[in-house]
Phi, psi and omega in degrees: 000334181300136174151194184247126185237154172229140176197142179270135008265014189274336186088222183263134177238124181246118172261114184261156185300326181286357177097004177257158174227166173219145174233136180274350175204080182296146180231133173247143189270129177261105187285345177286312183272350177072026185204167177278145175251126181273131185241012181090191179288146181206170180204171178169214185240152184232153186207144178253143176214158183239107181280173178297140181289138176248117181305130181093357180256140178274348183245129183245331184266127180261133178252119182246129181252133179243120182255129173299339182248109186301335178281352180226104174091176184102167179119174182258138175239161176252152188234134180213184178090206180241177178294334178284320181235070184285149174239137183240135183210160174211155173268142177264119181064217186292124178299333178301338180273359172058037172261095184254121182252142189227143176256140173234148178284000000 
């Protein structure tokens, strides 16, 4: 998982081998306005976990980003793909609305 990823609307995500991360433009989804609000660069710690499999979902592994500033960053992402080409994704708002945002290496 260690490496540099890019994804709209977040910009660049760097996952480091020491368990820390950096994002150059964190975005939080504002469900009232129906769009992302950008709050700038942030960093923190990341961790992978393997949650219980949910039938019918393409993503099984969760990537959690923990930010020291609760207004900038953090949250759970899903991981799929291979070790060579991992995909990191999250839903904006309700998953039934099918707004899936991805980071790609």
